[in-house]
Backbone as numpy.savetxt, mean C-alpha at the origin, in Angstrom:
# Nx Ny Nz CAx CAy CAz Cx Cy Cz
-6.80 -32.99 -9.56 -7.82 -31.40 -9.73 -6.50 -30.59 -9.63
-7.18 -29.57 -10.04 -6.28 -28.33 -10.44 -6.88 -27.11 -9.33
-6.17 -26.46 -8.49 -6.15 -25.76 -7.32 -5.84 -24.27 -7.31
-7.02 -23.52 -6.79 -7.21 -22.39 -6.79 -6.92 -21.64 -5.42
-5.42 -21.47 -4.92 -5.51 -20.85 -3.79 -5.71 -19.82 -3.28
-6.61 -18.83 -2.56 -6.60 -17.34 -2.56 -6.75 -17.03 -1.13
-5.41 -15.55 -1.29 -5.17 -15.44 -0.10 -6.29 -14.95 1.04
-6.21 -15.45 2.31 -7.03 -14.71 3.07 -7.19 -13.38 3.41
-6.03 -12.75 3.00 -5.73 -11.08 3.27 -6.18 -10.82 1.96
-7.23 -10.25 1.25 -7.13 -9.63 0.11 -8.24 -8.65 -0.12
-7.67 -8.15 -1.02 -8.57 -6.66 -1.45 -8.24 -5.65 -0.49
-9.21 -4.45 -0.76 -8.81 -3.47 0.47 -8.42 -3.73 1.55
-7.44 -3.18 2.42 -7.14 -2.50 3.54 -7.96 -1.51 3.85
-8.19 -1.59 5.57 -9.11 -0.72 6.53 -8.98 0.76 5.60
-7.32 0.94 5.75 -7.26 2.72 5.13 -7.80 2.35 4.00
-7.66 1.83 3.04 -7.89 2.49 1.55 -9.56 2.23 1.52
-10.12 1.15 2.25 -11.76 1.25 2.53 -12.20 2.26 2.81
-11.75 2.68 3.82 -11.73 3.94 4.33 -12.09 5.39 3.40
-10.97 5.49 2.84 -10.53 6.23 1.76 -11.65 6.80 0.71
-12.02 5.13 0.35 -12.94 5.49 -0.87 -14.20 5.70 -0.50
-14.56 5.30 0.99 -15.61 5.06 1.02 -16.23 7.01 1.39
-14.86 7.31 1.89 -15.41 9.08 1.87 -15.57 9.63 0.47
-14.70 9.42 -0.65 -14.70 9.62 -1.62 -16.35 9.89 -2.42
-16.99 8.30 -2.13 -18.08 8.07 -2.77 -19.10 8.77 -2.27
-19.27 8.88 -0.60 -20.50 9.60 0.19 -19.90 11.40 -0.70
-18.75 11.73 -0.76 -18.54 13.24 -0.93 -19.05 13.23 -2.57
-18.84 12.52 -3.48 -19.16 12.84 -4.87 -20.80 12.37 -4.83
-21.60 11.57 -4.08 -22.96 11.10 -4.12 -23.64 13.15 -3.65
-22.54 13.36 -2.91 -23.49 14.47 -2.00 -23.14 16.03 -3.15
-22.10 16.15 -3.78 -21.49 17.33 -4.52 -21.13 16.98 -5.90
-21.24 15.91 -6.19 -21.09 15.41 -7.44 -19.48 16.35 -7.91
-18.84 16.98 -7.61 -17.26 17.57 -7.84 -16.19 17.16 -6.37
-15.74 16.56 -6.95 -14.66 16.59 -5.74 -12.78 16.86 -5.79
-12.42 17.70 -5.51 -10.86 17.51 -6.00 -9.79 16.77 -5.03
-8.46 16.47 -5.25 -7.59 16.10 -4.48 -6.26 16.32 -5.73
-5.27 15.66 -4.53 -3.74 16.45 -5.06 -3.50 14.89 -4.94
-3.11 14.36 -6.35 -2.66 12.81 -6.51 -3.45 11.79 -6.47
-3.63 10.73 -7.15 -4.53 9.86 -6.83 -4.73 9.23 -5.50
-5.43 9.14 -4.83 -6.33 8.93 -3.58 -6.31 7.63 -3.28
-5.41 6.48 -3.97 -5.49 5.51 -3.88 -4.70 4.83 -5.12
-3.47 4.24 -4.91 -2.72 3.61 -6.23 -3.51 2.03 -6.94
-4.80 2.33 -7.40 -4.96 1.48 -8.19 -5.99 2.21 -9.59
-5.79 2.09 -10.91 -6.15 2.76 -11.50 -7.82 2.34 -11.82
-8.03 1.16 -12.06 -9.71 0.71 -11.83 -10.34 1.39 -10.66
-9.80 1.37 -10.06 -10.71 3.04 -8.76 -10.58 4.11 -8.80
-9.47 4.57 -9.29 -9.44 6.07 -9.79 -9.94 6.33 -11.19
-10.42 5.60 -12.16 -11.21 5.94 -13.48 -12.64 6.11 -13.18
-13.06 5.01 -12.42 -14.54 4.77 -11.66 -14.77 6.31 -10.47
-13.66 6.84 -9.52 -14.37 7.96 -9.35 -13.73 8.97 -10.01
-13.31 8.73 -10.95 -12.95 10.38 -11.54 -14.06 10.13 -12.58
-14.57 9.11 -13.24 -15.89 9.09 -13.95 -17.32 10.15 -13.48
-17.11 10.02 -12.00 -18.04 10.37 -11.01 -17.77 11.55 -10.91
-16.70 12.18 -10.91 -16.46 13.80 -10.84 -15.67 14.31 -9.89
-14.19 13.11 -9.29 -13.31 13.24 -8.93 -11.97 13.85 -9.71
-11.84 15.17 -9.71 -10.96 15.89 -10.45 -9.30 16.05 -9.80
-8.59 15.72 -10.01 -7.05 14.99 -9.68 -6.00 16.34 -10.12
-5.44 17.12 -9.22 -4.97 18.39 -9.57 -3.49 18.74 -9.03
-2.79 19.58 -9.51 -1.39 19.71 -8.37 -1.59 21.07 -8.85
-2.27 22.30 -9.03 -2.84 23.42 -8.89 -3.72 24.17 -7.92
-2.85 24.38 -6.88 -4.05 24.36 -5.64 -4.65 25.58 -6.00
-4.03 26.54 -6.43 -5.23 27.79 -6.59 -6.54 27.60 -7.41
-6.88 26.67 -8.36 -7.79 26.10 -8.60 -9.02 25.46 -7.90
-8.54 25.31 -6.62 -9.44 24.39 -5.33 -9.97 25.11 -4.58
-11.18 25.70 -5.10 -11.60 26.93 -4.03 -12.94 26.80 -3.90
-14.27 26.32 -4.81 -15.36 26.26 -4.40 -16.26 24.66 -4.15
-15.17 23.90 -4.25 -15.51 22.46 -4.04 -14.55 21.79 -2.94
-15.33 20.80 -2.28 -14.74 19.75 -1.63 -13.20 19.34 -1.75
-12.40 19.28 -0.55 -10.85 18.64 -1.23 -10.76 17.17 -0.35
-10.53 16.18 -1.17 -10.15 15.07 0.03 -8.29 14.79 0.19
-8.22 14.39 0.97 -6.79 14.48 1.06 -6.69 12.44 1.11
-5.72 12.69 0.52 -5.46 10.99 -0.36 -4.80 9.96 0.81
-4.96 8.70 0.39 -4.89 7.65 1.60 -3.30 7.92 2.60
-2.52 8.21 1.30 -1.05 8.43 1.40 -0.79 9.87 2.71
-1.70 10.70 2.46 -1.52 11.90 3.37 -1.13 12.72 2.42
-0.89 14.32 2.85 -0.06 15.09 2.03 0.52 15.86 3.24
1.61 16.95 2.04 2.35 17.82 3.62 1.53 18.65 4.07
2.06 19.04 5.04 1.12 20.03 6.07 1.29 21.38 5.40
2.44 21.37 4.64 2.31 22.90 3.83 1.21 22.90 2.84
0.94 22.12 2.45 -0.37 21.80 1.21 -1.73 22.47 1.98
-1.77 21.60 3.35 -2.79 21.81 4.44 -3.33 23.62 4.54
-1.85 23.47 4.94 -1.85 25.40 5.45 -2.51 26.46 4.58
-2.14 25.71 2.90 -2.35 26.44 1.74 -3.83 26.54 1.68
-4.37 25.24 1.61 -5.68 25.07 1.30 -6.52 25.43 2.58
-6.43 25.53 4.07 -6.76 26.22 4.83 -7.06 27.59 4.88
-5.98 28.44 4.32 -6.30 29.63 3.83 -7.03 30.06 2.87
-7.03 29.48 1.64 -7.85 29.40 0.81 -9.46 29.58 1.25
-9.68 28.71 2.78 -10.80 28.44 3.03 -11.41 27.13 2.27
-10.91 26.45 2.10 -11.26 24.96 0.91 -11.84 23.92 2.28
-13.10 23.35 1.74 -13.84 22.36 2.42 -12.74 21.00 2.29
-11.60 20.91 3.77 -10.80 19.77 3.47 -11.26 18.76 4.18
-11.47 17.32 3.88 -12.04 16.13 4.05 -10.88 15.07 4.65
-10.22 14.49 5.61 -9.04 14.10 5.53 -9.38 13.10 5.69
-8.68 12.27 4.48 -8.83 10.70 4.24 -7.90 9.77 4.24
-6.65 10.14 5.42 -5.13 9.76 5.10 -5.74 8.21 6.29
-4.88 7.29 5.48 -5.12 6.20 6.11 -4.56 6.89 7.63
-5.29 5.93 8.34 -4.93 5.91 10.16 -3.60 5.74 10.62
-2.70 4.62 9.98 -1.54 4.23 10.69 -0.86 5.07 9.48
-1.11 6.05 8.56 -0.08 7.07 8.20 -0.09 8.36 8.82
-1.33 8.69 9.20 -2.15 9.63 9.82 -1.08 9.64 11.48
-1.05 8.46 12.01 -0.26 8.44 13.45 0.97 8.59 12.67
1.83 8.52 11.63 3.77 8.78 11.66 3.34 10.42 11.86
2.57 10.83 10.91 2.38 12.48 11.21 2.69 12.43 12.28
2.41 12.40 13.38 1.85 13.03 15.08 3.12 12.23 15.40
3.95 11.25 15.09 5.05 10.69 15.25 6.16 11.93 15.41
6.40 12.04 14.15 7.25 13.03 13.53 7.00 13.92 14.35
5.98 14.96 14.12 5.38 16.50 14.61 6.30 15.89 16.78
5.69 15.17 17.23 6.23 14.64 18.54 7.93 14.93 18.30
8.44 13.54 17.57 10.13 13.74 18.00 10.36 15.22 17.18
9.93 15.98 16.18 10.31 16.93 16.33 10.32 18.14 17.08
9.81 18.21 17.70 9.52 18.77 19.61 10.54 18.08 20.61
10.84 16.94 20.16 11.69 16.44 21.34 13.37 16.39 20.79
13.27 17.72 19.92 14.52 17.73 19.03 15.28 16.40 18.42
15.00 15.36 17.73 14.91 14.36 17.31 15.57 14.70 15.75
16.75 14.04 15.68 16.76 14.09 14.03 15.85 12.58 13.18
15.06 13.30 12.71 14.19 11.73 12.02 14.28 11.27 10.21
15.21 10.20 10.61 15.48 9.48 9.24 14.35 8.62 8.83
13.90 9.17 7.71 12.46 7.85 7.27 13.19 7.03 5.80
12.75 5.83 6.28 13.21 4.91 5.44 12.28 4.68 4.50
12.67 4.66 3.35 11.34 4.67 2.08 11.96 5.16 0.57
10.71 4.85 0.17 11.25 5.89 -1.38 10.70 6.89 -1.40
11.55 8.09 -1.59 11.66 9.14 -1.73 10.44 9.97 -2.50
10.37 9.20 -3.60 9.67 9.69 -4.63 7.43 9.42 -4.11
7.48 8.24 -3.41 6.38 8.04 -2.67 5.75 8.63 -2.39
4.33 9.13 -2.73 3.51 10.64 -1.84 3.46 10.60 -0.24
3.37 8.79 0.17 3.24 9.07 1.28 4.95 9.27 2.39
6.18 9.34 1.69 7.13 9.55 2.35 7.52 11.16 1.96
6.56 12.08 0.92 6.95 13.40 0.68 6.32 13.58 1.33
4.94 13.10 1.76 3.94 13.99 3.05 4.80 13.80 4.47
5.56 13.01 4.84 5.94 13.00 6.02 7.32 13.65 6.27
8.15 14.04 5.28 9.35 14.81 5.51 8.85 15.65 5.80
7.65 16.49 5.36 7.26 17.78 5.76 7.03 17.98 7.41
6.79 16.99 8.23 6.01 16.89 9.41 7.39 16.95 10.66
8.52 17.35 9.89 9.41 17.91 11.17 10.67 18.76 10.45
11.04 19.45 11.10 11.91 20.32 10.67 13.44 19.80 10.58
14.06 18.32 10.99 14.88 17.74 10.70 14.62 16.55 10.03
14.89 16.25 8.76 13.86 14.67 8.45 15.20 14.46 7.26
15.05 12.95 7.04 16.29 12.95 5.91 15.49 11.35 5.38
15.40 11.32 4.22 15.25 10.26 3.82 15.64 9.19 3.48
15.96 7.78 3.55 16.83 6.71 3.06 16.38 5.94 2.52
16.38 5.59 0.89 15.77 4.56 0.41 16.53 3.41 0.85
15.28 2.50 1.25 15.27 1.15 1.96 16.59 0.07 0.96
17.24 -0.75 1.72 18.34 -1.57 0.97 19.71 -0.64 0.70
19.47 1.12 0.73 20.80 1.77 0.34 21.61 1.80 1.70
22.99 1.74 0.95 24.12 2.38 2.18 24.42 3.74 2.66
24.25 4.49 3.11 24.80 5.69 3.00 26.00 6.38 4.11
26.47 7.33 3.72 27.04 7.79 5.28 27.08 9.06 5.46
26.84 9.17 6.92 27.10 10.64 7.08 27.90 11.06 8.34
28.76 12.18 7.99 29.93 12.46 9.19 29.26 13.09 10.79
27.94 13.34 10.53 27.54 14.08 11.86 27.44 12.94 12.82
27.60 14.27 14.27 27.60 13.41 15.40 25.98 13.74 15.75
24.85 12.96 15.79 23.48 13.27 16.01 23.65 13.55 17.45
23.06 14.24 18.39 22.47 14.22 19.71 21.48 13.21 20.19
20.19 13.17 18.97 19.27 12.23 19.25 18.46 12.21 17.84
18.65 10.25 17.64 18.18 9.91 16.09 17.39 9.11 16.20
16.09 9.19 15.47 14.78 8.41 15.64 14.76 7.92 14.13
14.53 6.61 13.80 14.33 5.86 12.66 12.77 5.81 12.49
11.95 5.84 11.38 10.65 5.49 11.02 10.99 4.85 9.36
10.06 4.27 9.05 9.59 3.38 7.76 8.49 3.63 7.13
8.57 3.78 5.85 7.43 3.77 5.08 6.84 2.71 5.12
5.19 3.26 5.19 4.33 1.72 5.91 4.38 0.67 5.05
4.75 0.69 4.25 3.90 -0.13 2.98 5.87 -1.50 2.41
6.72 -0.68 3.67 7.81 -1.30 3.13 7.58 -3.21 3.48
8.78 -3.37 3.26 8.68 -5.01 3.81 9.71 -5.15 4.67
9.33 -5.58 5.91 9.58 -5.57 7.01 11.14 -5.92 7.22
11.53 -7.12 6.49 12.56 -7.30 6.64 13.84 -6.49 5.67
13.23 -5.86 4.84 14.21 -4.50 4.32 14.46 -3.37 5.07
13.22 -3.06 5.84 13.48 -2.14 6.61 14.52 -2.05 7.93
14.37 -3.73 8.69 15.16 -4.26 9.35 16.38 -3.94 9.20
17.01 -4.27 7.86 17.73 -4.54 7.02 18.61 -3.17 7.13
17.70 -2.04 6.89 18.40 -1.15 6.74 18.63 0.05 7.96
17.76 -0.35 8.65 18.03 0.29 10.11 19.18 -0.11 10.79
19.42 -1.57 10.78 20.63 -2.32 10.94 21.67 -1.53 10.54
21.68 -1.27 9.65 22.82 -0.48 8.90 23.24 0.84 9.63
22.10 1.67 9.71 22.24 2.94 10.75 22.85 3.07 11.61
22.16 1.66 12.37 22.78 1.36 13.53 24.23 1.72 13.98
25.16 0.63 12.89 26.10 0.40 12.97 27.14 1.50 12.18
26.43 2.45 11.60 27.46 3.13 10.36 27.43 4.55 10.99
26.28 5.19 11.56 26.07 6.55 11.67 26.50 6.62 13.48
26.95 8.11 13.55 27.69 8.17 14.99 25.96 9.10 15.57
26.00 9.02 16.80 24.83 9.70 17.38 25.02 8.76 19.07
24.20 9.63 19.84 24.42 9.30 21.40 23.31 9.04 21.64
22.35 9.14 21.03 20.94 8.11 21.24 20.20 8.39 20.18
19.85 6.99 20.39 19.23 6.51 18.91 17.30 5.76 19.42
16.48 5.68 18.78 15.27 4.80 18.84 14.93 4.78 17.32
14.57 3.24 17.46 13.95 2.85 16.02 12.68 2.28 16.29
11.42 3.12 15.24 10.34 2.48 15.34 10.03 1.68 14.69
8.86 0.69 14.71 8.18 -0.01 13.52 6.78 0.21 12.96
7.42 0.84 12.18 6.27 1.71 11.57 5.35 1.15 10.44
5.61 -0.30 9.92 5.50 -1.10 8.99 4.05 -1.54 9.01
3.11 -1.22 8.34 1.80 -1.30 8.78 1.87 -2.97 9.02
0.38 -2.99 10.25 0.05 -4.75 10.33 -0.29 -5.15 8.95
-1.15 -4.83 7.92 -1.49 -5.11 6.95 -0.82 -6.00 6.22
0.24 -5.27 6.07 1.42 -5.30 4.93 2.20 -6.40 5.62
2.40 -6.54 6.64 3.35 -7.57 7.41 2.75 -8.84 6.77
1.32 -8.92 7.22 0.29 -10.18 7.44 0.10 -10.22 5.52
-0.08 -9.73 4.89 0.40 -10.05 3.62 1.62 -10.58 2.89
2.45 -9.78 3.67 3.84 -10.65 3.00 4.09 -12.03 3.53
3.37 -12.29 4.99 3.98 -13.55 5.21 3.42 -14.45 4.61
1.74 -13.90 4.03 1.09 -15.07 3.28 1.36 -15.01 2.02
1.56 -14.43 1.22 2.14 -14.13 -0.01 3.57 -15.07 -0.40
4.26 -15.26 0.93 5.44 -16.04 0.66 5.04 -17.58 1.26
3.84 -17.80 1.81 3.89 -19.02 2.06 3.08 -19.77 0.82
2.05 -18.91 0.28 1.35 -19.37 -1.14 2.48 -19.65 -2.54
2.94 -18.48 -2.01 4.12 -19.13 -3.55 4.90 -20.05 -3.02
5.23 -20.91 -2.02 6.16 -21.89 -1.94 5.09 -23.21 -2.36
3.48 -23.06 -2.18 3.30 -24.01 -1.79 1.97 -24.23 -3.34
2.18 -23.13 -4.26 1.29 -23.29 -5.92 2.84 -23.45 -6.39
1.92 -23.88 -7.79 2.76 -24.19 -8.95 3.12 -22.35 -9.79
2.26 -21.67 -9.51 1.86 -20.27 -10.36 1.26 -19.21 -9.15
1.88 -17.81 -9.35 1.05 -17.04 -8.20 0.70 -15.60 -9.71
-0.32 -15.30 -9.54 -0.93 -14.17 -9.64 -1.22 -12.98 -8.53
-0.21 -11.88 -8.36 -0.39 -11.10 -8.00 -1.40 -9.64 -8.52
-2.31 -9.21 -7.75 -3.26 -8.14 -8.49 -3.64 -7.19 -7.61
-3.26 -5.91 -8.75 -3.06 -4.62 -8.17 -2.53 -4.02 -8.83
-2.43 -2.24 -8.69 -1.89 -1.32 -9.72 -0.43 -1.13 -9.54
-0.13 -1.04 -10.47 1.78 -0.72 -10.91 2.37 0.02 -10.13
1.44 1.28 -9.93 2.29 2.37 -8.80 2.17 1.98 -7.67
1.23 1.22 -7.23 0.84 0.61 -5.69 2.25 -0.31 -4.91
2.80 0.68 -4.25 4.05 0.34 -3.09 4.07 -1.23 -2.43
2.80 -1.12 -2.15 2.60 -2.56 -1.48 2.49 -3.74 -2.28
1.83 -3.82 -3.22 1.45 -4.60 -4.02 3.11 -4.88 -4.90
3.72 -3.65 -5.38 5.00 -4.23 -5.58 6.07 -5.07 -5.07
5.93 -4.64 -3.47 6.67 -5.44 -2.71 6.32 -6.74 -2.89
4.44 -7.35 -2.48 4.12 -8.33 -2.61 4.75 -9.07 -3.66
4.89 -8.68 -5.01 5.18 -9.21 -6.04 6.93 -9.79 -5.73
7.46 -8.90 -5.63 9.26 -9.15 -5.36 9.06 -10.14 -4.67
8.41 -10.20 -2.90 8.40 -11.74 -2.70 7.94 -12.44 -2.68
6.97 -12.85 -3.62 6.76 -13.70 -4.17 7.72 -14.57 -5.25
8.37 -13.13 -6.13 9.26 -14.33 -6.37 10.69 -14.63 -5.70
10.79 -14.31 -4.73 11.61 -15.26 -4.13 11.35 -16.90 -3.68
10.29 -17.11 -3.95 9.99 -18.35 -3.55 9.07 -18.82 -5.07
8.77 -18.31 -5.65 8.06 -18.82 -7.15 8.61 -18.46 -8.42
8.93 -19.46 -9.01 9.42 -18.99 -10.72 8.21 -18.09 -11.43
7.21 -18.21 -11.45 5.74 -18.23 -12.18 5.14 -17.55 -11.42
5.39 -16.12 -11.41 4.93 -14.88 -11.01 4.58 -14.15 -12.06
3.08 -13.46 -11.75 2.42 -12.58 -13.01 1.65 -11.44 -11.91
2.20 -10.19 -12.68 1.83 -9.18 -12.04 0.51 -8.56 -13.23
-0.71 -8.54 -12.23 -1.62 -8.07 -13.26 -2.71 -7.21 -12.95
-3.18 -6.03 -13.55 -3.62 -4.72 -13.40 -4.62 -4.70 -13.92
-4.70 -5.61 -15.15 -5.77 -5.55 -15.68 -6.48 -6.51 -16.22
-7.84 -6.94 -16.47 -8.18 -8.21 -16.61 -7.71 -8.97 -17.56
-6.85 -8.10 -19.06 -7.04 -8.60 -20.27 -5.55 -9.30 -19.75
-4.82 -8.84 -19.16 -3.66 -9.39 -18.54 -3.51 -11.01 -18.36
-5.03 -11.11 -18.18 -4.26 -13.30 -17.69 -4.89 -13.61 -19.00
-5.19 -13.02 -20.08 -4.99 -13.88 -21.33 -3.10 -14.15 -21.50
-2.58 -13.34 -21.18 -1.24 -13.82 -21.44 -0.12 -14.76 -20.83
-1.21 -14.81 -19.76 -0.95 -15.99 -18.82 -0.83 -17.55 -19.40
0.13 -18.61 -19.67 0.18 -19.61 -19.84 -0.22 -20.52 -18.52
-1.30 -21.21 -18.64 -1.25 -22.22 -17.42 -1.29 -23.48 -17.64
-0.63 -23.90 -18.72 0.22 -25.38 -19.02 0.77 -26.09 -18.28
0.48 -26.97 -17.66 1.00 -27.92 -16.86 1.12 -26.95 -15.34
0.22 -25.93 -14.94 -0.20 -25.50 -13.93 -0.99 -26.58 -13.05
-1.05 -27.05 -11.82 -1.33 -27.90 -11.04 -2.58 -26.56 -9.67
-1.61 -25.64 -9.82 -2.23 -24.75 -8.56 -1.81 -23.32 -9.09
-2.30 -22.26 -8.65 -2.63 -20.82 -9.02 -2.57 -20.17 -7.58
-2.23 -19.44 -6.89 -2.35 -18.74 -6.26 -2.52 -16.87 -6.28
-3.34 -16.84 -5.47 -3.72 -15.15 -5.77 -3.57 -14.70 -4.63
-3.12 -13.31 -5.14 -2.46 -12.71 -3.75 -3.48 -10.79 -4.37
-3.33 -10.07 -3.38 -3.40 -8.57 -4.09 -2.78 -7.66 -3.15
-3.09 -6.36 -3.28 -2.38 -5.38 -2.58 -3.75 -5.00 -2.28
-3.42 -3.85 -1.42 -4.67 -2.90 -0.48 -5.21 -2.10 -0.89
-4.86 -1.91 -2.23 -6.06 -0.91 -3.10 -6.85 -1.59 -4.01
-6.50 -2.73 -4.24 -7.11 -3.86 -5.48 -8.51 -4.35 -4.78
-9.59 -3.85 -6.14 -11.31 -3.59 -5.74 -11.68 -5.04 -6.04
-12.36 -5.42 -5.06 -13.40 -6.78 -4.71 -13.80 -7.14 -6.39
-14.33 -5.98 -6.88 -14.86 -6.64 -8.47 -13.81 -7.15 -9.01
-12.48 -6.59 -9.24 -11.50 -6.92 -10.01 -11.05 -8.60 -9.48
-10.77 -8.66 -8.51 -10.39 -10.11 -7.90 -11.48 -10.83 -8.29
-12.70 -11.01 -8.09 -13.60 -11.85 -8.42 -13.73 -12.10 -9.88
-13.48 -11.31 -10.92 -13.16 -11.18 -12.17 -12.08 -12.04 -12.69
-11.17 -12.01 -12.66 -9.67 -12.85 -12.12 -10.15 -14.25 -11.64
-10.62 -14.40 -10.59 -11.19 -15.87 -9.99 -11.82 -16.61 -11.21
-13.11 -15.47 -11.41 -13.97 -16.12 -12.09 -13.20 -16.64 -13.80
-12.22 -15.90 -13.87 -11.37 -16.38 -15.09 -10.87 -17.33 -14.84
-10.40 -17.66 -14.24 -9.33 -18.98 -13.49 -10.03 -20.40 -13.11
-11.24 -20.05 -12.56 -12.07 -20.92 -12.25 -12.52 -21.66 -13.67
-12.76 -20.89 -14.63 -13.50 -21.39 -15.97 -12.47 -22.07 -16.87
-11.57 -22.17 -16.26 -10.03 -22.73 -16.61 -10.30 -24.55 -16.02
-11.01 -24.52 -15.21 -10.98 -26.27 -14.26 -10.72 -26.11 -13.31
-10.30 -24.91 -12.55 -9.62 -25.05 -10.94 -10.34 -24.88 -10.06
-10.15 -25.25 -8.58 -11.13 -25.54 -8.08 -10.61 -24.55 -6.58
-11.21 -23.72 -6.19 -10.89 -23.06 -4.67 -10.65 -24.19 -3.20
-9.74 -23.83 -3.13 -9.29 -25.04 -1.82 -8.94 -23.97 -0.61
-8.94 -24.92 0.48 -8.32 -24.49 1.95 -6.93 -23.60 1.81
-7.01 -23.15 2.81 -5.38 -22.74 3.12 -5.22 -23.58 4.62
-4.17 -24.59 4.71 -3.66 -24.66 5.64 -5.02 -25.04 6.53
-5.84 -26.24 5.70 -6.58 -26.58 6.42 -7.91 -25.86 6.84
-7.85 -24.89 6.78 -8.84 -23.88 7.74 -9.40 -23.02 6.46
-11.00 -23.40 6.49 -12.08 -23.12 5.51 -12.12 -21.64 5.10
-12.10 -21.24 3.96 -12.84 -20.18 3.63 -14.13 -19.61 3.58
-14.53 -18.67 4.28 -15.50 -18.34 4.13 -16.27 -18.40 2.62
-17.97 -18.62 2.64 -18.64 -19.16 1.43 -18.49 -17.97 0.58
-18.94 -16.73 1.37 -19.02 -15.49 0.86 -17.41 -15.42 -0.47
-16.50 -15.42 0.96 -15.50 -15.72 -0.03 -14.89 -16.24 -1.33
-15.37 -17.54 -1.26 -14.90 -18.44 -2.05 -16.43 -18.77 -2.97
-17.33 -18.79 -2.48 -18.68 -19.16 -3.37 -18.86 -20.40 -3.63
-18.38 -21.69 -2.74 -18.05 -22.80 -2.93 -17.29 -23.58 -1.73
-17.85 -24.83 -1.52 -17.69 -25.54 -0.31 -16.37 -25.94 -0.43
-15.00 -25.41 0.26 -13.48 -25.52 -0.25 -13.18 -27.06 0.41
-12.05 -27.41 -0.03 -11.08 -28.73 0.26 -10.04 -28.46 0.59
-9.26 -29.08 1.48 -7.79 -28.99 1.83 -7.27 -29.17 0.85
-6.05 -28.10 1.22 -4.76 -27.72 -0.06 -3.67 -29.14 0.41
């Protein structure tokens, strides 16, 4: 029997679900809504929201008479200050985990810490984070850098969607190579990210092929893809349903399905049906029954 293994942790995370629900509610009420940057990193979700009136802009001056939504990744304190001065009706849909980091950096800043942020400097979450402290430095995960300064108080935090393993590796390098009198390392990796990383590794080990579903600009989806490739040679990154047509299922006895945190349920269900139509049957993970709502049929043990 050909088996389909669907991750238990799949689809929208709490933070993304909250952001999309806020946007949906505002669009139903106002029919027009502004944001700076995509509010979530998934093209299918964004296309739907834009078709209903979401306008993504980089020109703050044009945001005046319509409500504004803060993206799930957060935005810089300077942008919020300017929008408030313009009298804009702001609705904060920042992921709660990211929001906590804003407060943490502000607290560390008041306590005179120099804050190192491990993450992708081009990612909107990191771009926003660095603006919440006067003394911050962004360091790419996995990089080896030098700084000859003697830091009195040094704090290290990480982009929430990083691989925990990569974060620890870079933090360990900082501990061993920088000069400081006091250092504090915070575990700021999102719990959902950690859980999906662990589950993706297990599924990748136990299946013949893996499909990772999500937007290509999504950091956490990209990390899942990279993680799966450590354990499986047949890993496919699928952003659109048409891309499943390029996947060969010849001699594939089992397929694992994994998604990033901004991948909509409708897309996941469409991919599942495509695979089931090829003769695959959804099964249990580790002998645990998946909900009938998720599987749509009685499961059997893998």
